[in-house]
C-alpha positions as CSV (number, residue, x, y, z in Angstrom):
1,M,0.0,0.0,0.0
2,T,1.3,3.4,-0.8
3,V,1.5,5.5,2.3
4,N,-1.1,8.1,1.3
5,K,-3.8,5.6,0.3
6,A,-5.1,5.3,3.9
7,K,-5.2,9.0,4.4
8,Y,-6.8,9.5,0.9
9,Y,-9.6,7.0,1.6
10,R,-10.1,8.2,5.1
11,E,-10.5,11.8,4.0
12,L,-12.7,10.7,1.1
13,A,-15.0,9.1,3.6
14,G,-15.0,12.3,5.6
15,K,-13.5,10.6,8.7
16,T,-11.0,12.0,11.2
17,Q,-8.0,10.0,12.4
18,Q,-9.7,9.8,15.8
19,Q,-12.9,8.4,14.3
20,V,-11.0,5.7,12.5
21,A,-8.9,4.9,15.6
22,D,-12.0,4.6,17.8
23,H,-13.6,2.3,15.3
24,M,-10.5,0.1,15.1
25,G,-9.9,0.1,18.9
26,L,-6.6,1.9,18.5
27,S,-5.2,5.1,19.9
28,K,-5.1,8.1,17.6
29,S,-1.3,8.0,17.6
30,G,-1.3,4.2,16.9
31,Y,-3.6,4.7,13.9
32,A,-1.5,7.7,12.7
33,L,1.6,5.5,12.6
34,K,-0.2,3.1,10.3
35,E,-1.5,5.8,8.1
36,Q,2.1,7.2,7.8
37,G,3.4,3.8,6.9
38,R,5.6,3.5,10.0
39,R,3.5,0.5,11.2
40,S,1.7,-2.1,9.2
41,F,-2.0,-2.8,9.2
42,T,-2.8,-6.4,10.2
43,V,-5.3,-8.3,8.0
44,H,-8.0,-7.7,10.6
45,E,-7.3,-4.0,10.8
46,G,-7.2,-3.7,7.0
47,I,-10.7,-5.3,6.8
48,Q,-11.9,-2.9,9.6
49,F,-10.5,0.1,7.8
50,A,-11.9,-0.7,4.4
51,D,-15.3,-1.4,5.9
52,F,-15.3,1.8,7.9
53,V,-14.4,4.0,4.9
54,G,-16.7,2.1,2.5
55,Q,-14.1,0.9,0.1
56,P,-13.1,-2.6,-1.2
57,I,-10.1,-3.9,0.7
58,K,-8.3,-4.6,-2.7
59,K,-8.7,-1.0,-3.8
60,I,-6.8,0.2,-0.7
61,F,-4.2,-2.4,0.0
62,L,-3.2,-3.6,-3.5
């Protein structure tokens, strides 16, 4: 995944980092590290993220 895809799809969905973090059960800083590409999304987190922003997982992570 390119680093900016998570941010792009989050913003496209009109969600804040805090909203995504809350949905995924992460701290805001923990989610931010994933969005910045400094930490990887687990498979489960990827599914949660894609569902929350309303995009197919393949579109975001491939």
